[in-house]
Residue frames as a rotation matrix with the C-alpha (Angstrom) as fourth column:
MET 1
0.858 -0.499 0.120 -3.61
0.393 0.790 0.472 -10.73
-0.330 -0.358 0.874 58.87
LYS 2
0.270 -0.752 0.601 -1.19
0.795 -0.178 -0.580 -9.12
0.544 0.635 0.549 56.56
THR 3
0.402 -0.109 0.909 -1.35
-0.262 -0.965 0.000 -5.91
0.877 -0.238 -0.417 58.58
LYS 4
0.942 0.003 0.336 -0.72
-0.330 0.196 0.923 -7.76
-0.063 -0.981 0.186 61.85
LEU 5
0.693 -0.701 0.167 2.29
0.690 0.713 0.129 -9.46
-0.209 0.026 0.978 60.42
ILE 6
0.293 -0.526 0.798 3.74
0.433 -0.671 -0.602 -6.20
0.852 0.522 0.031 59.15
LYS 7
0.598 0.060 0.799 3.35
-0.532 -0.716 0.452 -4.72
0.600 -0.695 -0.396 62.58
ARG 8
0.962 -0.198 0.189 4.99
-0.020 0.637 0.771 -7.74
-0.272 -0.745 0.609 64.19
VAL 9
0.602 -0.784 0.150 8.16
0.673 0.396 -0.625 -7.71
0.431 0.477 0.766 62.00
PRO 10
0.185 -0.553 0.812 9.67
-0.350 -0.809 -0.472 -4.53
0.918 -0.196 -0.343 63.55
ASN 11
0.662 0.166 0.731 9.00
-0.748 0.081 0.659 -5.98
0.050 -0.983 0.177 66.95
MET 12
0.959 -0.233 0.162 10.67
0.230 0.972 0.036 -9.25
-0.165 0.003 0.986 66.02
VAL 13
0.449 -0.804 0.391 13.64
0.430 -0.189 -0.883 -7.45
0.783 0.564 0.261 64.56
ALA 14
0.204 -0.306 0.930 14.11
-0.644 -0.758 -0.108 -5.37
0.738 -0.576 -0.352 67.67
ILE 15
0.822 0.073 0.565 13.90
-0.496 0.580 0.646 -8.48
-0.281 -0.811 0.513 69.93
LEU 16
0.841 -0.527 0.119 16.53
0.530 0.760 -0.377 -10.24
0.108 0.381 0.918 67.80
ALA 17
0.312 -0.694 0.649 18.75
0.039 -0.673 -0.738 -7.25
0.949 0.256 -0.183 67.89
PHE 18
0.465 -0.052 0.884 18.49
-0.836 -0.355 0.419 -7.05
0.292 -0.933 -0.209 71.62
LEU 19
0.920 -0.062 0.386 19.33
-0.137 0.873 0.468 -10.69
-0.366 -0.484 0.795 72.04
ALA 20
0.600 -0.763 0.242 22.40
0.612 0.243 -0.752 -10.38
0.515 0.600 0.613 69.77
LEU 21
0.213 -0.570 0.794 23.60
-0.402 -0.792 -0.461 -7.47
0.891 -0.221 -0.397 71.78
LEU 22
0.647 0.050 0.761 23.24
-0.752 0.209 0.626 -9.49
-0.127 -0.977 0.173 74.99
ALA 23
0.897 -0.394 0.202 25.10
0.419 0.902 -0.101 -12.38
-0.142 0.175 0.974 73.44
GLY 24
0.444 -0.764 0.468 27.92
0.285 -0.374 -0.882 -10.01
0.849 0.525 0.051 72.21
ASN 25
0.351 -0.211 0.912 28.25
-0.755 -0.640 0.142 -8.56
0.554 -0.739 -0.384 75.67
ALA 26
0.872 0.147 0.466 28.32
-0.445 0.634 0.633 -11.83
-0.203 -0.759 0.618 77.28
PHE 27
0.705 -0.612 0.357 31.17
0.665 0.746 -0.035 -13.24
-0.245 0.262 0.933 75.24
ALA 28
0.772 -0.483 0.413 33.09
-0.061 -0.703 -0.709 -10.07
0.633 0.522 -0.572 74.89
ILE 29
0.167 -0.687 0.707 35.03
-0.966 -0.258 -0.023 -10.83
0.198 -0.679 -0.707 78.09
GLU 30
0.511 0.007 -0.859 36.66
-0.033 0.999 -0.011 -14.26
0.859 0.034 0.511 78.50
ASN 31
0.897 -0.008 0.442 37.81
-0.439 -0.138 0.888 -15.41
0.054 -0.990 -0.127 82.00
SER 32
0.766 -0.619 -0.173 41.04
0.593 0.785 -0.180 -17.01
0.247 0.035 0.968 81.01
SER 33
-0.368 -0.928 0.061 42.95
0.807 -0.352 -0.474 -13.80
0.462 -0.125 0.878 81.61
ARG 34
-0.612 0.297 0.733 40.33
-0.315 -0.942 0.119 -11.32
0.726 -0.158 0.670 82.96
ILE 35
-0.781 0.391 -0.487 38.15
0.621 0.415 -0.665 -11.05
-0.058 -0.822 -0.567 86.01
VAL 36
-0.543 0.633 0.552 34.61
-0.158 -0.722 0.673 -9.61
0.824 0.279 0.493 86.10
SER 37
-0.810 0.487 -0.328 32.11
0.484 0.238 -0.842 -8.94
-0.331 -0.841 -0.428 88.80
PRO 38
-0.415 0.704 0.577 28.48
0.839 0.050 0.542 -8.42
0.353 0.709 -0.611 87.69
TYR 39
0.536 0.761 0.364 27.43
0.531 -0.640 0.555 -5.65
0.656 -0.104 -0.748 89.98
TRP 40
-0.628 -0.560 -0.541 28.73
0.778 -0.446 -0.442 -2.57
0.006 -0.698 0.716 91.87
GLN 41
0.412 0.771 0.486 26.97
0.722 -0.601 0.343 0.61
0.556 0.210 -0.804 92.88
SER 42
-0.739 -0.476 -0.476 27.66
0.667 -0.617 -0.418 4.13
-0.094 -0.627 0.774 94.26
ASP 43
0.202 0.710 0.675 25.36
0.552 -0.651 0.520 6.94
0.809 0.267 -0.523 95.28
SER 44
0.020 -0.102 0.995 24.82
-0.474 -0.877 -0.080 9.48
0.880 -0.470 -0.066 98.06
GLY 45
0.422 0.244 0.873 24.45
-0.906 0.146 0.398 6.77
-0.031 -0.959 0.283 100.60
SER 46
0.839 -0.159 0.520 26.51
0.075 0.981 0.178 3.78
-0.538 -0.110 0.836 99.41
TYR 47
0.249 -0.814 -0.525 29.89
-0.962 -0.269 -0.040 2.73
-0.109 0.515 -0.850 97.91
THR 48
0.960 0.040 -0.278 31.70
-0.119 0.954 -0.274 -0.32
0.255 0.296 0.921 96.73
PHE 49
0.308 -0.887 0.344 34.73
-0.888 -0.139 0.439 -1.83
-0.341 -0.441 -0.830 98.31
ILE 50
0.935 -0.116 -0.335 37.06
-0.082 0.849 -0.523 -4.47
0.345 0.516 0.784 96.72
ALA 51
0.357 -0.871 0.337 40.16
-0.664 0.017 0.748 -6.19
-0.657 -0.491 -0.572 98.05
VAL 52
0.779 -0.285 -0.558 42.73
-0.304 0.607 -0.734 -8.10
0.548 0.742 0.387 95.90
SER 53
0.601 -0.616 0.509 45.23
-0.548 0.146 0.824 -10.35
-0.582 -0.774 -0.250 97.57
HIS 54
0.163 -0.706 -0.689 48.54
-0.696 0.413 -0.588 -11.91
0.700 0.575 -0.424 96.24
THR 55
0.901 0.281 0.330 48.51
-0.433 0.609 0.664 -15.27
-0.014 -0.741 0.671 97.99
SER 56
0.030 -0.996 0.089 52.21
-0.984 -0.013 0.179 -16.04
-0.177 -0.092 -0.980 97.18
LEU 57
0.732 0.282 0.620 51.31
-0.214 0.959 -0.184 -19.42
-0.647 0.002 0.763 95.84
SER 58
-0.447 -0.840 0.307 53.99
0.080 0.304 0.949 -21.34
-0.891 0.449 -0.068 93.72
GLY 59
-0.276 0.227 0.934 53.60
0.937 0.281 0.208 -20.47
-0.216 0.932 -0.290 90.16
MET 60
0.829 0.558 0.007 52.73
0.558 -0.827 -0.071 -16.75
-0.034 0.063 -0.997 90.76
ALA 61
-0.130 -0.855 0.502 55.14
0.591 -0.474 -0.653 -14.10
0.796 0.212 0.567 89.77
SER 62
-0.420 -0.167 -0.892 56.06
0.903 -0.174 -0.393 -11.93
-0.089 -0.971 0.224 92.75
GLN 63
-0.649 0.296 -0.701 54.59
-0.120 -0.950 -0.290 -8.90
-0.751 -0.104 0.652 91.09
ILE 64
-0.501 0.610 0.615 51.20
0.860 0.431 0.273 -8.92
-0.098 0.665 -0.740 89.14
GLY 65
-0.930 0.122 -0.346 49.79
-0.125 -0.992 -0.014 -5.81
-0.345 0.030 0.938 87.59
VAL 66
-0.330 0.892 0.309 46.04
0.927 0.368 -0.071 -5.17
-0.177 0.263 -0.949 87.00
THR 67
-0.944 0.265 0.195 43.69
-0.200 -0.933 0.299 -2.42
0.262 0.243 0.934 85.78
VAL 68
-0.590 0.775 -0.227 40.39
0.714 0.370 -0.594 -2.12
-0.377 -0.513 -0.772 87.50
ASN 69
-0.895 0.386 0.223 37.40
-0.104 -0.667 0.738 -0.63
0.433 0.638 0.637 85.56
ALA 70
-0.548 0.831 -0.094 34.00
0.371 0.141 -0.918 0.28
-0.750 -0.538 -0.386 86.92
ILE 71
-0.976 0.184 0.120 31.78
0.077 -0.225 0.971 0.21
0.206 0.957 0.205 83.95
GLN 72
-0.577 0.816 0.032 28.28
-0.542 -0.353 -0.762 1.66
-0.611 -0.457 0.646 84.20
ASN 73
-0.208 0.652 0.729 25.19
0.300 0.752 -0.587 0.08
-0.931 0.096 -0.352 82.97
ASP 74
0.888 0.382 -0.257 25.24
-0.094 -0.395 -0.914 2.31
-0.450 0.836 -0.314 79.81
SER 75
0.667 -0.678 0.309 28.84
0.745 0.603 -0.285 0.96
0.006 0.420 0.907 79.10
THR 76
0.424 -0.641 0.640 30.66
-0.117 -0.740 -0.663 4.16
0.898 0.206 -0.388 80.00
ALA 77
-0.369 -0.735 -0.569 33.28
0.558 0.315 -0.768 4.51
0.743 -0.601 0.294 82.72
PHE 78
0.874 0.486 -0.025 32.45
0.290 -0.479 0.828 5.66
0.391 -0.731 -0.560 86.24
GLY 79
0.758 -0.652 -0.037 35.52
-0.442 -0.554 0.706 7.74
-0.480 -0.518 -0.708 86.96
THR 80
0.246 -0.787 -0.566 39.04
-0.900 0.031 -0.435 6.91
0.360 0.617 -0.700 85.94
ALA 81
0.835 -0.112 -0.538 40.31
0.144 0.989 0.017 3.18
0.531 -0.092 0.843 86.07
VAL 82
0.560 -0.709 0.428 42.98
-0.745 -0.206 0.634 2.42
-0.361 -0.675 -0.644 88.58
THR 83
0.756 -0.430 -0.493 46.06
-0.030 0.730 -0.683 0.56
0.654 0.531 0.539 87.51
PHE 84
0.400 -0.596 0.697 48.55
-0.913 -0.192 0.359 -0.83
-0.080 -0.780 -0.621 90.07
THR 85
0.010 -0.506 -0.863 50.95
-0.332 0.812 -0.480 -3.69
0.943 0.292 -0.160 90.73
ILE 86
0.801 0.359 0.479 50.36
-0.565 0.188 0.803 -5.96
0.198 -0.914 0.353 93.70
GLN 87
-0.266 -0.964 -0.001 53.36
-0.844 0.233 -0.482 -7.49
0.465 -0.127 -0.876 95.52
SER 88
-0.189 0.090 -0.978 53.64
0.126 0.990 0.067 -11.04
0.974 -0.111 -0.199 96.78
GLY 89
-0.506 0.034 -0.862 51.94
0.822 0.323 -0.469 -11.51
0.263 -0.946 -0.191 100.10
ASN 90
-0.956 0.115 -0.269 50.06
-0.004 -0.924 -0.382 -8.13
-0.292 -0.364 0.884 99.99
THR 91
-0.090 0.971 0.222 46.44
0.975 0.131 -0.178 -6.98
-0.202 0.200 -0.959 99.72
GLU 92
-0.985 -0.143 0.099 45.37
0.165 -0.950 0.265 -3.86
0.056 0.277 0.959 97.93
ARG 93
-0.241 0.940 -0.240 42.01
0.657 -0.024 -0.753 -2.07
-0.714 -0.340 -0.612 98.60
ILE 94
-0.903 0.055 0.425 39.85
0.332 -0.538 0.775 -0.40
0.271 0.841 0.467 95.93
PHE 95
-0.412 0.784 -0.464 36.98
0.394 -0.306 -0.867 2.02
-0.821 -0.541 -0.183 96.60
ILE 96
-0.674 0.353 0.648 34.33
0.569 -0.310 0.761 2.97
0.470 0.882 0.008 94.07
ALA 97
-0.126 0.492 -0.861 32.69
0.873 -0.356 -0.332 6.03
-0.470 -0.794 -0.385 95.72
ARG 98
0.737 0.490 0.465 31.28
0.642 -0.723 -0.256 9.43
0.210 0.488 -0.847 95.02
SER 99
-0.238 -0.784 0.574 33.57
0.558 -0.594 -0.580 12.42
0.795 0.182 0.578 94.74
GLY 100
-0.332 0.090 0.939 33.80
-0.504 -0.859 -0.096 14.44
0.798 -0.505 0.330 98.00
HIS 101
0.510 0.496 -0.703 32.98
0.302 0.662 0.686 11.54
0.805 -0.562 0.188 100.36
SER 102
0.691 -0.202 0.694 33.76
-0.583 -0.724 0.369 12.69
0.428 -0.660 -0.618 103.86
THR 103
0.435 -0.503 0.747 35.58
-0.637 0.414 0.650 9.49
-0.636 -0.759 -0.140 104.98
VAL 104
0.386 -0.302 0.872 36.06
0.575 0.818 0.028 7.28
-0.721 0.490 0.490 101.92
ASN 105
0.975 -0.221 -0.035 38.65
-0.182 -0.695 -0.696 9.43
0.130 0.684 -0.717 100.12
PRO 106
0.529 -0.831 -0.171 42.35
0.451 0.446 -0.774 9.36
0.719 0.332 0.610 99.40
THR 107
-0.072 -0.460 0.885 43.16
-0.555 -0.718 -0.419 11.69
0.828 -0.522 -0.204 102.24
SER 108
0.355 0.360 0.863 41.53
-0.934 0.174 0.311 9.53
-0.038 -0.917 0.398 104.86
ILE 109
0.696 -0.200 0.690 42.76
0.138 0.980 0.144 6.17
-0.705 -0.005 0.709 103.30
PRO 110
0.353 -0.605 -0.713 46.07
-0.813 -0.576 0.086 7.12
-0.463 0.550 -0.695 101.61
THR 111
-0.672 -0.615 0.413 46.94
-0.378 0.764 0.522 3.48
-0.636 0.195 -0.747 100.90
GLY 112
-0.010 0.819 0.573 43.67
0.309 0.548 -0.778 2.85
-0.951 0.169 -0.258 99.07
LYS 113
-0.965 -0.191 0.181 42.95
0.228 -0.262 0.938 3.00
-0.131 0.946 0.296 95.36
PHE 114
-0.264 0.865 -0.428 39.93
0.086 -0.420 -0.903 5.18
-0.961 -0.275 0.037 94.32
ILE 115
-0.779 0.277 0.562 37.55
0.560 -0.094 0.823 5.28
0.281 0.956 -0.082 91.44
GLN 116
-0.613 0.474 -0.632 35.45
0.354 -0.550 -0.756 8.44
-0.706 -0.688 0.169 92.04
GLY 117
-0.737 0.360 0.571 32.41
0.502 -0.274 0.820 9.86
0.452 0.892 0.021 90.30
THR 118
-0.433 0.679 0.593 29.13
-0.384 -0.734 0.560 11.57
0.816 0.014 0.578 90.55
THR 119
-0.873 0.220 0.436 26.99
-0.395 0.206 -0.895 11.48
-0.287 -0.953 -0.093 93.81
ASN 120
0.085 0.935 -0.345 23.99
-0.993 0.109 0.051 10.25
0.086 0.338 0.937 91.67
PHE 121
0.380 0.187 0.906 22.97
-0.411 0.911 -0.016 6.66
-0.829 -0.366 0.423 91.80
LYS 122
0.222 -0.376 -0.899 25.15
-0.955 0.102 -0.278 4.61
0.196 0.921 -0.337 89.44
HIS 123
0.323 -0.059 0.944 25.68
-0.439 0.875 0.205 0.93
-0.838 -0.481 0.257 88.87
GLY 124
0.525 -0.151 -0.838 27.25
-0.823 0.162 -0.545 -1.53
0.218 0.975 -0.039 86.58
HIS 125
0.968 -0.223 -0.116 29.91
0.239 0.959 0.153 -4.25
0.077 -0.176 0.981 86.34
ILE 126
0.492 -0.870 -0.017 33.56
-0.535 -0.318 0.783 -4.50
-0.687 -0.376 -0.621 87.30
ARG 127
0.927 -0.351 -0.131 36.20
0.088 0.545 -0.834 -5.49
0.365 0.761 0.536 84.57
ILE 128
0.593 -0.799 0.100 39.68
-0.425 -0.204 0.882 -6.34
-0.684 -0.565 -0.460 85.78
ASP 129
0.912 -0.323 -0.252 42.39
-0.146 0.319 -0.936 -6.61
0.383 0.891 0.244 83.01
PRO 130
0.506 -0.846 -0.167 46.03
0.722 0.309 0.619 -7.81
-0.472 -0.434 0.767 83.35
ILE 131
0.600 -0.428 -0.676 48.79
-0.485 -0.867 0.118 -5.35
-0.637 0.257 -0.727 82.58
ALA 132
-0.440 -0.833 0.336 50.90
-0.246 0.471 0.847 -8.11
-0.864 0.290 -0.413 81.17
THR 133
-0.037 0.433 -0.901 50.36
-0.987 -0.155 -0.034 -8.77
-0.154 0.888 0.433 77.48
THR 134
0.051 0.042 -0.998 51.18
-0.344 0.939 0.022 -12.48
0.938 0.342 0.062 77.88
PRO 135
0.144 0.133 0.981 50.04
-0.979 -0.124 0.160 -13.32
0.143 -0.983 0.112 81.40
THR 136
0.938 0.280 0.205 50.30
-0.308 0.944 0.117 -17.07
-0.161 -0.173 0.972 80.81
ASP 137
0.487 -0.840 -0.238 54.05
0.074 0.311 -0.948 -16.98
0.870 0.444 0.213 80.05
VAL 138
0.726 -0.356 -0.589 56.47
0.675 0.198 0.711 -17.75
-0.137 -0.913 0.384 82.93
ILE 139
0.653 -0.576 0.492 58.88
-0.222 -0.767 -0.602 -14.92
0.724 0.284 -0.628 83.73
GLY 140
0.346 -0.580 0.737 62.12
-0.935 -0.148 0.322 -15.22
-0.078 -0.801 -0.594 85.77
ASP 141
-0.692 -0.712 0.120 63.90
-0.721 0.687 -0.084 -18.37
-0.023 -0.145 -0.989 86.91
ARG 142
0.224 0.774 -0.592 61.88
-0.770 0.513 0.379 -21.44
0.597 0.372 0.711 85.68
GLY 143
0.250 -0.211 0.945 63.74
-0.728 0.603 0.327 -23.79
-0.639 -0.769 -0.003 87.98
SER 144
-0.487 -0.413 0.770 63.76
0.126 0.839 0.530 -27.18
-0.864 0.355 -0.356 86.22
THR 145
-0.406 0.357 -0.841 63.02
-0.856 -0.472 0.212 -26.56
-0.321 0.806 0.497 82.54
THR 146
-0.915 0.026 -0.402 62.51
-0.163 0.889 0.427 -30.29
0.369 0.457 -0.810 82.15
LEU 147
-0.576 0.734 -0.360 59.72
0.816 0.487 -0.313 -30.47
-0.054 -0.473 -0.879 84.57
ARG 148
-0.227 0.508 0.831 58.42
0.358 -0.750 0.556 -26.95
0.906 0.423 -0.011 83.76
GLN 149
0.247 0.248 -0.937 58.81
0.969 -0.070 0.237 -25.94
-0.007 -0.966 -0.257 87.40
ASN 150
0.077 -0.351 0.933 59.23
0.241 -0.902 -0.359 -22.40
0.967 0.252 0.015 88.54
GLN 151
-0.574 -0.355 -0.738 60.29
0.800 -0.053 -0.598 -20.60
0.173 -0.933 0.314 91.73
GLY 152
0.132 0.810 0.571 57.14
0.596 -0.525 0.608 -18.66
0.792 0.260 -0.552 92.31
LEU 153
0.820 0.176 -0.544 58.01
0.571 -0.307 0.761 -17.65
-0.033 -0.935 -0.352 95.87
THR 154
-0.054 -0.911 -0.410 61.33
0.611 -0.355 0.708 -16.10
-0.790 -0.212 0.576 94.74
GLY 155
-0.251 -0.073 -0.965 59.99
-0.263 -0.954 0.141 -13.94
-0.932 0.289 0.220 92.01
ALA 156
-0.944 -0.032 -0.329 59.39
-0.326 0.254 0.911 -16.23
0.055 0.967 -0.250 88.93
GLY 157
-0.583 0.738 0.340 56.07
0.485 0.652 -0.583 -17.41
-0.652 -0.175 -0.738 87.73
PHE 158
-0.298 0.616 0.729 52.88
0.906 -0.057 0.419 -16.27
0.300 0.786 -0.541 85.89
ARG 159
-0.976 0.072 -0.207 51.84
-0.004 -0.950 -0.311 -12.58
-0.219 -0.302 0.928 85.86
ASP 160
-0.587 0.808 -0.049 48.29
0.366 0.319 0.874 -13.89
0.722 0.496 -0.483 85.63
ALA 161
-0.685 0.406 0.605 45.54
-0.638 -0.735 -0.230 -11.78
0.352 -0.544 0.762 87.23
THR 162
0.381 0.851 -0.361 43.26
-0.544 0.522 0.657 -14.79
0.747 -0.054 0.662 87.40
MET 163
-0.127 -0.473 -0.872 45.69
0.534 0.708 -0.462 -16.27
0.836 -0.524 0.163 90.10
LEU 164
-0.880 -0.156 0.449 44.87
-0.223 -0.699 -0.680 -13.34
0.420 -0.698 0.580 92.41
SER 165
-0.475 0.740 -0.476 42.10
0.867 0.488 -0.105 -13.58
0.155 -0.463 -0.873 95.06
PHE 166
-0.785 0.309 0.537 39.31
-0.185 -0.944 0.273 -10.95
0.591 0.115 0.798 94.91
TRP 167
-0.336 0.773 -0.537 36.54
0.927 0.373 -0.043 -10.21
0.167 -0.513 -0.842 97.36
GLY 168
-0.955 -0.002 0.296 34.34
0.007 -1.000 0.018 -7.15
0.296 0.020 0.955 97.97
ALA 169
-0.335 0.855 -0.397 31.00
0.884 0.139 -0.446 -5.74
-0.326 -0.500 -0.802 99.12
VAL 170
-0.354 0.366 0.860 28.50
0.280 -0.836 0.471 -3.01
0.892 0.408 0.193 98.29
VAL 171
-0.716 -0.092 -0.692 28.34
0.698 -0.089 -0.711 -0.99
0.004 -0.992 0.128 101.55
VAL 172
0.272 0.862 0.427 25.06
0.491 -0.506 0.709 0.84
0.828 0.017 -0.561 102.66
GLU 173
-0.587 -0.771 0.246 26.35
0.188 -0.425 -0.885 3.51
0.788 -0.473 0.394 104.90
GLN 174
-0.007 0.707 0.707 23.28
-0.612 -0.562 0.556 4.33
0.790 -0.429 0.437 106.87
ASN 175
0.797 0.289 0.530 23.33
-0.597 0.507 0.622 1.16
-0.089 -0.812 0.577 108.89
THR 176
-0.232 -0.972 0.029 26.75
-0.949 0.233 0.211 -0.20
-0.212 0.021 -0.977 107.72
THR 177
0.252 0.327 0.911 25.19
-0.026 0.943 -0.332 -3.19
-0.967 0.060 0.246 105.94
GLY 178
0.003 -0.176 -0.984 25.26
-0.956 -0.288 0.049 -4.25
-0.293 0.941 -0.169 102.37
PHE 179
0.877 0.259 0.405 25.90
-0.151 0.948 -0.279 -7.44
-0.456 0.184 0.871 100.35
ALA 180
0.034 -0.930 0.367 28.84
0.065 0.369 0.927 -9.44
-0.997 -0.008 0.073 99.04
MET 181
0.305 -0.015 -0.952 30.10
-0.914 -0.285 -0.288 -9.19
-0.267 0.958 -0.101 95.50
GLU 182
0.677 -0.108 0.728 30.79
0.229 0.971 -0.069 -12.19
-0.700 0.213 0.682 93.19
PHE 183
0.020 -0.765 -0.644 34.09
-0.825 -0.376 0.421 -12.32
-0.565 0.523 -0.639 91.10
ILE 184
0.879 0.202 0.432 34.20
0.079 0.831 -0.551 -14.59
-0.470 0.519 0.714 88.05
GLY 185
0.805 -0.594 0.006 37.54
0.091 0.113 -0.989 -15.68
0.587 0.797 0.145 86.76
ASP 186
0.200 -0.808 0.554 39.86
-0.907 -0.367 -0.207 -15.19
0.370 -0.461 -0.806 89.81
MET 187
-0.691 -0.691 -0.211 41.63
-0.585 0.707 -0.397 -17.96
0.423 -0.151 -0.893 91.74
ASN 188
-0.682 0.531 0.503 38.45
-0.305 0.418 -0.856 -18.96
-0.664 -0.737 -0.123 93.51
ASP 189
0.233 0.760 -0.607 36.56
-0.929 -0.009 -0.369 -19.47
-0.286 0.650 0.704 90.25
SER 190
-0.358 -0.359 0.862 36.33
-0.309 0.917 0.253 -23.24
-0.881 -0.176 -0.439 89.88
ALA 191
-0.186 0.300 -0.936 35.89
-0.957 0.160 0.241 -25.53
0.222 0.941 0.257 86.82
ALA 192
0.733 0.617 0.288 34.38
-0.661 0.746 0.083 -28.86
-0.164 -0.251 0.954 86.67
ALA 193
-0.246 -0.878 0.411 36.74
-0.675 0.459 0.578 -31.73
-0.696 -0.135 -0.705 87.03
PRO 194
-0.558 -0.026 -0.830 37.13
-0.768 0.397 0.503 -34.27
0.316 0.918 -0.242 84.20
VAL 195
-0.253 0.471 -0.845 35.85
0.193 0.880 0.433 -37.05
0.948 -0.054 -0.314 86.41
PHE 196
-0.001 0.338 0.941 33.65
-0.818 -0.542 0.193 -36.60
0.575 -0.770 0.277 89.55
ASN 197
0.271 -0.066 -0.960 35.17
0.268 0.963 0.009 -39.26
0.924 -0.260 0.279 91.71
GLY 198
0.984 0.147 -0.102 35.97
0.141 -0.282 0.949 -37.10
0.111 -0.948 -0.298 94.72
ALA 199
0.392 -0.915 -0.100 39.66
0.791 0.279 0.545 -37.04
-0.470 -0.292 0.833 93.86
ASN 200
-0.356 -0.379 0.854 39.66
0.812 -0.578 0.081 -34.01
0.463 0.722 0.514 91.68
GLY 201
-0.145 0.260 -0.955 39.68
0.677 -0.678 -0.287 -30.50
-0.721 -0.688 -0.078 93.00
SER 202
0.836 0.498 -0.230 38.93
0.213 -0.681 -0.700 -27.19
-0.505 0.537 -0.676 91.32
VAL 203
0.057 -0.740 0.670 41.03
0.998 0.057 -0.022 -26.04
-0.022 0.670 0.742 88.34
THR 204
0.829 0.261 -0.495 42.30
0.320 -0.947 0.038 -22.52
-0.458 -0.190 -0.868 88.62
GLY 205
0.122 -0.849 -0.514 44.84
-0.237 -0.528 0.815 -20.16
-0.964 0.022 -0.266 87.11
PRO 206
-0.280 -0.299 -0.912 46.46
-0.900 -0.249 0.358 -20.76
-0.335 0.921 -0.199 83.74
ALA 207
-0.988 -0.050 0.147 45.33
-0.021 0.982 0.189 -24.46
-0.154 0.184 -0.971 83.91
ALA 208
-0.376 0.920 0.111 41.75
0.066 0.146 -0.987 -23.60
-0.924 -0.364 -0.115 83.98
PRO 209
-0.432 0.215 0.876 39.69
0.877 0.324 0.353 -24.16
-0.208 0.921 -0.329 80.76
């Protein structure tokens, strides 16, 4: 019995360490200012496409900057992260693909943003960080300071990346199929209303818990 217990202790320690690591990774990124997507992939026959839109809603600054990182499952970066500023009313496209792709490349798509890496099969998660150090502070003309209003459509508002809209897909090239990506923390990420009476909508942006 004593021998069995001694043998089990290292296994229990390893399991506890693994669970602690998972918990640390899960809470390392909060969605009040950042956006994550749990899966992307790239290899010799597939790539990942992401679009981000500035919907010009009231409360949004006319320019919002973001950095998009493609993190591999071993926590290293797949290629160099892309940093850009998106203008009100515009949509930017990001491609995560192998280097030397015949059609998905900066020459063929000059307006796209590219994260390029090896032709080997790689996968992981997406992390999108705001450029602004204080994204929940209003910049520009606030309008009525008493009512805390702002003129989001004329340039003022929050430089908050979570107010942007993200969508994307992993594309399998052989038959042009694939599957949609999920984004956690963007403007479509809803929160439970205080009272479920049908009168409360989703809570997004800086007001989200």
